[in-house]
N, C-alpha and C positions, 0 to 999 in steps of 0.2 A: 503493498501498502502503501503508499508517498503523502504524504503530514504535512500541509500548510506551519513553522513552528514563526511568529511572533518574536522578537527580544528588543528588552531599552538598557539603558544607559550603557558598562561595559559589557553585556553579552549580545551590543546590537555591534558595540565594540570590535570585539571577538570574530563574531560570524562573518564583519564586513558591511551591513546592511541590517534596517529591520525590518522583512522578514528569505525568512531562506522557506524552499520542498528540502524534501530527507526523506529520501524513500527505508520504510522498518519492512517486515516482516510482519503475515499480518495479525495478529494479536500482542502484541510488542506491550507490555506495560513501561510506565514513567521512569521503570527505574536501567531498561534495558534502552528506553532514548537517552538518558542520561549519562545514561556507558558508547553509546554509540557518538554522543556528541566530542565527549570526551579524547576521543576515540581519536575522529573526525579533525576536534578544535579542542589535542593539545592544553593548553589555555582555558579550558576551563578546568579537570583537572587542580591547579592553582588554584580557584578560590574559592574564598573558606568556604559560603555555602552556593546553592546553585534550588531554584524552588520553579516546583512546573505550575503551571494552570490548566486546568479543562474547564471552557469555558463558563469562564470567570469568578470556576473555586479550588483552594491548593488541592494537591495532588501527591498521591502518599503512592510509593518506587511503587506499590503492586496493584495500587490501578490500571485496568490494560485504557488502549486507548483507541480511539473509532476513527471509521480515511474521517471527517464530518464534523470530531470535538476541534475545538479552534483552541492551539495547544502555544498557550506564551513566553518564554522565560523568564522565571523573574534573577533580579544578581543583588548580590547583599547590600545593602541599603542601611546606611551609614545616614548620621544628623543630626543636631546639637538644641 
């Protein structure tokens, strides 16, 4: 399946844009997506945290990804 990924902040910088298409096997989970992202873009492995949202809700590593899901990479957030 081909999924569309949206990215913000440093995640956008790592990807080289705010949106990419990424192939994943049918039935892949969020954890498998994170592993694929770290493999293709090693800078993701260096981040303190990396969260994924599916359809506007934070997802756990065991959540399955469907081709129609809105997938968003949420980079580490700092503030003051």
